[in-house]
N, C-alpha and C positions, 0 to 999 in steps of 0.2 A: 315633790309631789306636787303635780298641776291639779288644780280644780275648777273645772267648769264653770263658767260665768252664767247667770241668766240672761237669756236673750228674749223671754217674753215673760207676760204674765198669764195666769191659766186661772180659770174657777169653773167649778162644776155648777151646775144649774141649781142644785139645792143647797149652795153655799153662799155665803155672804162676804168672805175674805177672798181677795187676790192674791195668788202664791207666786213667787219668783220661779220661773222654771228653765231648767238648762235645755240645749238642743237635744241631747240623749233623751231625757224625760219627755221632751214636746214629741220626739220621733215615737215613743214607747206609747205615750197617750194618742195619737195618731192613729197608730196599729190598732191598739185596741178599741178605739170608737169606730173605725171605717178600715178594717182589716183588709176590704177587697181594693183598695187604692194605693197608690206608689206614695209612700210616707215622705220620702225626699220630695217630690214633687209637690205635695199638699203642703208641708211645712215652707218651702220656697214661697208659694202662694200666699199663705197665712202671713208670712212675714211682708210679702211687699204689700198687702192691704193693710197690716196694722200700721206699717210706717206711714200711711196715709191718714191716720188718727181713725181708723175705722176696728171696731171689734168683730170678730169671727166666731160664729159658732159652728161647731162640729159633732155631732151628736148631743152628749149631754154636758159638753166641755166648751168653754168661750176662751179664745185668745185675744190679749190687747197689750200694746207697747207700753212699758213702764215709764210714764211722763216724769218721774220724779228724778230723772238722772240728769 
């Protein structure tokens, strides 16, 4: 049984804690926050920007790279 590895950290605006998030969960969050967009394309953009050290906000959810790896 393979378990997905977290690819990014997420945080809702009203939360203080960052949560490790898998690819499938990130896609689900994107679809919930911005249903009119292409979730795969949006995730690709988010991943390219967080690799540059940026934090990306999409709706009520923030995305950033886990720097503790």
